[in-house]
C-alpha positions, -999 to +999 in steps of 0.1 A: -785-722+479-749-725+468-741-714+432-708-720+414-695-721+378-674-747+360-661-740+325-645-762+299-623-750+270-615-772+240-587-758+219-591-769+183-564-776+158-562-764+122-595-781+111-613-783+145-633-755+162-622-741+196-651-740+220-660-729+255-689-742+277-698-726+310-720-746+334-737-732+365-740-756+394-766-750+420-769-770+453-799-770+476-795-796+503-785-829+486-798-818+452-772-806+426-783-792+393-763-781+363-773-757+336-753-745+306-752-707+308-727-697+280-714-714+248-688-700+224-674-716+193-647-696+176-643-696+138-619-721+124-582-711+126-588-685+152-554-678+167-548-691+203-538-656+213-572-642+203-589-670+223-568-663+253-577-626+251-614-635+249-611-659+279-593-633+300-620-607+293-647-632+302-631-644+334-620-610+346-654-601+360-681-618+381-695-643+382-666-662+365-637-644+381-632-670+407-646-700+389-629-732+376-617-734+340-607-768+326-586-768+294 
């Protein structure tokens, strides 16, 4: 079974939340399954520098250290 992670980061503006979703993809033969494994929504007006610090901390270690992050 092959397992990988794909994450999406939506950076909010002044009145929009910033959010991160981490999906785990598993493959077994021709079957592909996706499951949401982590969700984060930062408070409104969280500085981008704080979000970047949080993202670096999260993606520094397995299993996300070599995964895909779409912004």
